[in-house]
DSSP file (Angstrom, degrees, kcal/mol; ACC not computed):
  #  RESIDUE AA STRUCTURE BP1 BP2  ACC     N-H-->O    O-->H-N    N-H-->O    O-->H-N    TCO  KAPPA ALPHA  PHI   PSI    X-CA   Y-CA   Z-CA
    1    1 A M              0   0    0      0, 0.0     0, 0.0     0, 0.0     0, 0.0   0.000 360.0 360.0 360.0 119.6    0.0    0.0    0.0
    2    2 A S        +     0   0    0      2,-0.1     2,-0.4     0, 0.0     0, 0.0   0.591 360.0  89.5-100.5 -11.0    1.7    3.2   -1.1
    3    3 A T  S    S-     0   0    0      1,-0.0     3,-0.1     2,-0.0     0, 0.0  -0.705  78.8-123.2 -90.7 136.2   -0.9    5.7   -0.1
    4    4 A D     >  -     0   0    0     -2,-0.4     4,-2.3     1,-0.2     3,-0.2  -0.675  16.7-146.5 -74.8 119.6   -0.8    7.3    3.3
    5    5 A P  H  > S+     0   0    0      0, 0.0     4,-2.5     0, 0.0     5,-0.2   0.856  97.7  54.3 -58.8 -34.5   -4.3    6.5    4.9
    6    6 A Y  H  > S+     0   0    0      1,-0.2     4,-2.7     2,-0.2     5,-0.2   0.923 109.2  47.8 -65.3 -40.4   -4.3    9.8    6.8
    7    7 A R  H  > S+     0   0    0      2,-0.2     4,-3.0     1,-0.2     5,-0.2   0.905 109.6  53.2 -65.3 -39.1   -3.7   11.7    3.6
    8    8 A S  H  X S+     0   0    0     -4,-2.3     4,-2.7     2,-0.2    -2,-0.2   0.943 111.0  47.4 -59.9 -45.9   -6.5    9.7    1.9
    9    9 A L  H  X S+     0   0    0     -4,-2.5     4,-2.8     2,-0.2     5,-0.2   0.931 111.9  49.4 -60.7 -46.7   -8.8   10.7    4.8
   10   10 A S  H  X S+     0   0    0     -4,-2.7     4,-2.2     1,-0.2    -1,-0.2   0.932 113.0  46.5 -58.4 -47.8   -7.8   14.3    4.6
   11   11 A N  H  X S+     0   0    0     -4,-3.0     4,-1.3     2,-0.2    -1,-0.2   0.896 112.3  50.5 -61.8 -41.0   -8.3   14.4    0.9
   12   12 A H  H  X S+     0   0    0     -4,-2.7     4,-1.0    -5,-0.2     3,-0.3   0.922 110.7  48.4 -65.9 -43.8  -11.7   12.6    1.2
   13   13 A L  H >< S+     0   0    0     -4,-2.8     3,-0.6     1,-0.2    -1,-0.2   0.899 109.1  54.0 -61.9 -39.3  -12.9   15.1    3.8
   14   14 A A  H 3< S+     0   0    0     -4,-2.2    -1,-0.2    -5,-0.2    -2,-0.2   0.805 110.1  47.9 -63.7 -28.8  -11.8   18.0    1.7
   15   15 A S  H 3< S+     0   0    0     -4,-1.3    -1,-0.2    -3,-0.3    -2,-0.2   0.617  91.0 100.4 -89.1 -12.8  -13.8   16.7   -1.2
   16   16 A C    <<  +     0   0    0     -4,-1.0     3,-0.1    -3,-0.6    -3,-0.0  -0.496  38.6 174.1 -76.2 138.8  -17.0   16.1    0.9
   17   17 A D        +     0   0    0     -2,-0.2     2,-0.5     1,-0.1    -1,-0.1   0.222  59.7  82.6-122.9  13.0  -19.7   18.6    0.6
   18   18 A D     >  -     0   0    0      1,-0.1     4,-2.0     2,-0.0     3,-0.2  -0.953  59.2-161.3-122.9 111.9  -22.3   16.8    2.7
   19   19 A S  H  > S+     0   0    0     -2,-0.5     4,-2.5     1,-0.2     5,-0.1   0.780  92.9  59.8 -64.6 -26.9  -22.0   17.2    6.5
   20   20 A V  H  > S+     0   0    0      2,-0.2     4,-2.5     1,-0.2    -1,-0.2   0.930 106.1  47.5 -67.4 -45.3  -24.1   14.1    7.1
   21   21 A D  H  > S+     0   0    0     -3,-0.2     4,-2.2     1,-0.2    -2,-0.2   0.910 112.7  49.2 -60.8 -42.4  -21.6   12.0    5.1
   22   22 A I  H  X S+     0   0    0     -4,-2.0     4,-2.7     2,-0.2     5,-0.2   0.915 110.3  50.7 -66.1 -42.1  -18.7   13.5    7.1
   23   23 A D  H  X S+     0   0    0     -4,-2.5     4,-2.3     1,-0.2    -2,-0.2   0.917 111.0  48.7 -59.1 -44.0  -20.5   12.8   10.4
   24   24 A M  H  X S+     0   0    0     -4,-2.5     4,-1.7     2,-0.2    -1,-0.2   0.894 112.5  48.0 -65.2 -40.4  -21.1    9.2    9.4
   25   25 A L  H  X S+     0   0    0     -4,-2.2     4,-1.9     2,-0.2    -2,-0.2   0.938 112.5  47.5 -66.7 -47.7  -17.4    8.7    8.3
   26   26 A L  H  X S+     0   0    0     -4,-2.7     4,-2.8     1,-0.2    -2,-0.2   0.862 110.2  53.3 -63.9 -35.8  -16.1   10.3   11.6
   27   27 A S  H  < S+     0   0    0     -4,-2.3    -1,-0.2    -5,-0.2    -2,-0.2   0.867 110.4  48.3 -66.3 -34.2  -18.5    8.1   13.6
   28   28 A A  H  < S+     0   0    0     -4,-1.7    -2,-0.2    -5,-0.2    -1,-0.2   0.852 119.0  38.8 -71.4 -34.3  -17.2    5.0   11.8
   29   29 A L  H  < S+     0   0    0     -4,-1.9     2,-0.4    -5,-0.1    -2,-0.2   0.825 113.3  53.8 -84.9 -34.7  -13.5    6.1   12.4
   30   30 A L  S  < S-     0   0    0     -4,-2.8    -1,-0.1    -5,-0.2     2,-0.1  -0.819  73.2-129.2-113.4 140.5  -13.7    7.5   16.0
   31   31 A T     >  -     0   0    0     -2,-0.4     4,-2.5     1,-0.1     5,-0.2  -0.326  37.8-103.7 -70.6 166.0  -15.0    6.1   19.2
   32   32 A D  H  > S+     0   0    0      1,-0.2     4,-2.5     2,-0.2     5,-0.2   0.911 125.0  52.5 -57.0 -41.8  -17.4    8.2   21.3
   33   33 A K  H  > S+     0   0    0      2,-0.2     4,-2.5     1,-0.2    -1,-0.2   0.917 108.6  48.6 -61.9 -44.7  -14.4    9.0   23.6
   34   34 A E  H  > S+     0   0    0      1,-0.2     4,-2.3     2,-0.2    -1,-0.2   0.907 111.0  50.4 -63.9 -41.8  -12.3   10.1   20.7
   35   35 A Q  H  X S+     0   0    0     -4,-2.5     4,-2.3     2,-0.2    -1,-0.2   0.911 111.2  49.4 -59.2 -42.9  -15.1   12.3   19.4
   36   36 A F  H  X S+     0   0    0     -4,-2.5     4,-2.5     1,-0.2    -2,-0.2   0.911 110.0  50.7 -62.6 -42.5  -15.5   13.9   22.8
   37   37 A E  H  X S+     0   0    0     -4,-2.5     4,-1.9     2,-0.2    -1,-0.2   0.870 110.1  49.5 -67.5 -36.1  -11.8   14.5   23.1
   38   38 A I  H  X S+     0   0    0     -4,-2.3     4,-2.0     2,-0.2    -1,-0.2   0.921 111.2  49.4 -65.1 -43.3  -11.7   16.3   19.7
   39   39 A A  H  X S+     0   0    0     -4,-2.3     4,-2.2     1,-0.2    -2,-0.2   0.895 110.5  51.3 -63.6 -37.8  -14.7   18.4   20.7
   40   40 A N  H  X S+     0   0    0     -4,-2.5     4,-2.6     2,-0.2    -1,-0.2   0.882 105.3  55.5 -65.0 -36.2  -12.9   19.2   23.9
   41   41 A R  H  X S+     0   0    0     -4,-1.9     4,-2.6     2,-0.2    -1,-0.2   0.912 108.6  48.1 -61.3 -42.5   -9.8   20.3   22.0
   42   42 A I  H  X S+     0   0    0     -4,-2.0     4,-2.4     2,-0.2    -1,-0.2   0.893 110.1  51.4 -66.3 -38.7  -11.9   22.7   20.0
   43   43 A R  H  X S+     0   0    0     -4,-2.2     4,-2.7     2,-0.2    -2,-0.2   0.897 109.6  51.1 -63.5 -38.7  -13.4   24.0   23.2
   44   44 A I  H  X S+     0   0    0     -4,-2.6     4,-2.8     2,-0.2     5,-0.3   0.943 109.7  49.5 -63.9 -47.1   -9.9   24.5   24.6
   45   45 A F  H  X S+     0   0    0     -4,-2.6     4,-2.5     1,-0.2    -2,-0.2   0.935 112.8  48.0 -53.6 -47.1   -8.9   26.4   21.4
   46   46 A D  H  X S+     0   0    0     -4,-2.4     4,-1.5     1,-0.2    -2,-0.2   0.934 113.4  45.3 -62.3 -48.2  -12.0   28.6   21.7
   47   47 A L  H  <>S+     0   0    0     -4,-2.7     5,-2.4     1,-0.2     4,-0.3   0.898 112.7  50.8 -67.4 -39.3  -11.5   29.4   25.4
   48   48 A L  H ><5S+     0   0    0     -4,-2.8     3,-1.6     1,-0.2    -1,-0.2   0.928 109.0  52.0 -60.3 -43.0   -7.8   30.1   25.0
   49   49 A E  H 3<5S+     0   0    0     -4,-2.5    -1,-0.2     1,-0.3    -2,-0.2   0.801 106.7  54.2 -63.9 -28.3   -8.6   32.5   22.1
   50   50 A R  T 3<5S-     0   0    0     -4,-1.5    -1,-0.3    -5,-0.2    -2,-0.2   0.469 123.0-106.8 -85.6  -2.1  -11.1   34.3   24.4
   51   51 A G  T < 5 +     0   0    0     -3,-1.6     2,-0.2    -4,-0.3    -3,-0.2   0.606  64.8 153.6  91.5  11.1   -8.3   34.8   27.0
   52   52 A V      < -     0   0    0     -5,-2.4    -1,-0.3     1,-0.1    -2,-0.1  -0.549  48.1-111.6 -71.6 138.1   -9.4   32.3   29.6
   53   53 A T     >  -     0   0    0     -2,-0.2     4,-2.2     1,-0.1     5,-0.2  -0.298  19.2-116.9 -72.0 157.4   -6.4   31.0   31.6
   54   54 A Q  H  > S+     0   0    0      1,-0.2     4,-2.4     2,-0.2     5,-0.2   0.875 115.7  52.5 -61.5 -39.3   -5.2   27.4   31.2
   55   55 A R  H  > S+     0   0    0      1,-0.2     4,-2.3     2,-0.2    -1,-0.2   0.925 110.1  48.4 -63.4 -43.5   -6.1   26.7   34.9
   56   56 A E  H  > S+     0   0    0      1,-0.2     4,-2.8     2,-0.2    -2,-0.2   0.887 111.4  49.5 -65.0 -38.2   -9.6   28.0   34.4
   57   57 A I  H  X S+     0   0    0     -4,-2.2     4,-2.8     2,-0.2     6,-0.3   0.924 108.8  53.5 -65.1 -43.4  -10.1   26.0   31.3
   58   58 A S  H  X>S+     0   0    0     -4,-2.4     4,-1.4     1,-0.2     5,-1.4   0.934 114.6  41.1 -55.7 -48.1   -8.8   22.8   33.1
   59   59 A E  H  <5S+     0   0    0     -4,-2.3    -2,-0.2     2,-0.2    -1,-0.2   0.917 115.2  50.5 -69.1 -42.2  -11.4   23.3   35.8
   60   60 A Q  H  <5S+     0   0    0     -4,-2.8    -2,-0.2     1,-0.2    -1,-0.2   0.896 120.6  33.2 -62.9 -43.0  -14.2   24.3   33.5
   61   61 A L  H  <5S-     0   0    0     -4,-2.8    -1,-0.2    -5,-0.2    -2,-0.2   0.588 104.6-123.3 -92.1 -12.3  -13.8   21.4   31.2
   62   62 A G  T  <5 +     0   0    0     -4,-1.4     2,-0.3    -5,-0.3    -3,-0.2   0.843  67.7 128.7  71.4  32.8  -12.7   18.9   33.8
   63   63 A V      < -     0   0    0     -5,-1.4    -1,-0.3    -6,-0.3    -2,-0.1  -0.767  63.9 -93.0-115.5 163.0   -9.5   18.1   32.0
   64   64 A G    >>  -     0   0    0     -2,-0.3     4,-1.5     1,-0.1     3,-0.6  -0.351  31.2-117.2 -71.9 154.8   -5.9   18.0   33.2
   65   65 A I  H 3> S+     0   0    0      1,-0.2     4,-2.6     2,-0.2     5,-0.1   0.823 115.7  61.3 -60.6 -30.6   -3.7   21.0   32.8
   66   66 A A  H 3> S+     0   0    0      2,-0.2     4,-2.3     1,-0.2    -1,-0.2   0.864 101.3  53.0 -64.4 -35.3   -1.4   19.0   30.5
   67   67 A T  H <> S+     0   0    0     -3,-0.6     4,-1.6     2,-0.2    -1,-0.2   0.903 111.2  45.8 -65.3 -40.3   -4.4   18.6   28.1
   68   68 A V  H  X S+     0   0    0     -4,-1.5     4,-2.5     2,-0.2    -2,-0.2   0.890 111.3  52.5 -68.4 -41.7   -4.9   22.3   28.0
   69   69 A S  H  X S+     0   0    0     -4,-2.6     4,-2.4     2,-0.2    -2,-0.2   0.892 107.3  51.9 -62.5 -40.4   -1.2   22.9   27.6
   70   70 A R  H  X S+     0   0    0     -4,-2.3     4,-2.3     2,-0.2    -1,-0.2   0.905 110.1  49.9 -62.7 -39.9   -1.1   20.6   24.6
   71   71 A G  H  X S+     0   0    0     -4,-1.6     4,-2.0     2,-0.2    -2,-0.2   0.921 110.4  49.5 -63.0 -44.1   -4.0   22.5   23.1
   72   72 A A  H  X S+     0   0    0     -4,-2.5     4,-1.5     1,-0.2    -2,-0.2   0.900 111.2  49.3 -61.3 -41.2   -2.2   25.8   23.7
   73   73 A K  H  X S+     0   0    0     -4,-2.4     4,-1.4     1,-0.2    -1,-0.2   0.895 109.0  52.3 -65.3 -41.2    1.0   24.4   22.1
   74   74 A A  H  X S+     0   0    0     -4,-2.3     4,-2.8     1,-0.2    -1,-0.2   0.887 107.1  54.0 -62.1 -38.6   -1.0   23.2   19.0
   75   75 A M  H  < S+     0   0    0     -4,-2.0    -1,-0.2     1,-0.2     5,-0.2   0.834 106.1  51.8 -66.1 -32.0   -2.5   26.6   18.7
   76   76 A Q  H  < S+     0   0    0     -4,-1.5    -1,-0.2     1,-0.2    -2,-0.2   0.816 117.2  38.8 -72.4 -27.9    0.9   28.2   18.5
   77   77 A I  H  < S+     0   0    0     -4,-1.4     2,-0.3    -3,-0.1    -2,-0.2   0.827 118.8  44.5 -89.6 -34.8    2.0   25.8   15.8
   78   78 A H  S  < S-     0   0    0     -4,-2.8     2,-0.9    -5,-0.2    -1,-0.1  -0.865  77.3-123.7-119.7 144.7   -1.2   25.6   13.7
   79   79 A D        +     0   0    0     -2,-0.3     3,-0.2     1,-0.1     4,-0.2  -0.757  34.7 166.3 -83.4 107.5   -3.6   28.3   12.5
   80   80 A V     >  +     0   0    0     -2,-0.9     4,-2.5    -5,-0.2     5,-0.2   0.180  40.5 111.3-105.4  16.4   -7.0   27.2   13.8
   81   81 A S  H  > S+     0   0    0      1,-0.2     4,-2.3     2,-0.2    -1,-0.2   0.874  76.6  50.7 -62.5 -39.0   -8.8   30.5   13.2
   82   82 A A  H  > S+     0   0    0     -3,-0.2     4,-2.2     2,-0.2    -1,-0.2   0.913 111.0  49.4 -64.4 -42.4  -11.0   29.1   10.4
   83   83 A L  H  > S+     0   0    0      1,-0.2     4,-2.6     2,-0.2    -2,-0.2   0.920 111.8  49.0 -59.5 -46.2  -12.1   26.2   12.7
   84   84 A L  H  X S+     0   0    0     -4,-2.5     4,-2.5     1,-0.2    -2,-0.2   0.881 108.2  53.2 -65.3 -37.3  -12.9   28.7   15.4
   85   85 A A  H  X S+     0   0    0     -4,-2.3     4,-1.7     2,-0.2    -1,-0.2   0.920 111.8  45.3 -62.1 -43.7  -14.8   30.9   13.1
   86   86 A T  H  X S+     0   0    0     -4,-2.2     4,-1.7     2,-0.2    -2,-0.2   0.907 112.5  52.0 -64.3 -42.4  -17.0   27.9   12.0
   87   87 A H  H  X S+     0   0    0     -4,-2.6     4,-0.7     1,-0.2    -2,-0.2   0.901 110.4  47.5 -63.4 -40.0  -17.4   26.7   15.6
   88   88 A R  H  < S+     0   0    0     -4,-2.5     3,-0.3     1,-0.2    -1,-0.2   0.829 108.2  55.1 -73.1 -31.5  -18.6   30.2   16.7
   89   89 A Q  H  < S+     0   0    0     -4,-1.7    -1,-0.2     1,-0.2    -2,-0.2   0.859 110.4  47.2 -66.9 -34.3  -21.0   30.4   13.8
   90   90 A E  H  <        0   0    0     -4,-1.7    -1,-0.2     1,-0.2    -2,-0.2   0.608 360.0 360.0 -83.2 -13.3  -22.6   27.2   14.9
   91   91 A A     <        0   0    0     -4,-0.7    -1,-0.2    -3,-0.3    -2,-0.1   0.468 360.0 360.0 -76.7 360.0  -22.8   28.1   18.5
């Protein structure tokens, strides 16, 4: 197998225009716990962007400070502004 499965997933998601199909695919790929953890990562990004301290986020979401710190580090490395804009539109 010469194709990277993660790249295949990324390309497939980029080509999808139906959110129901994307939801079904993610449900097939991810456990409920994994889906919850991804949602929490997005919540962490949002709260950090709003200026909430890492300690407050940890307490508010019931996650460890290390989880919040990993989210903060990911935000420093990656531009998540488009994701946050979509998240806030749907809220």
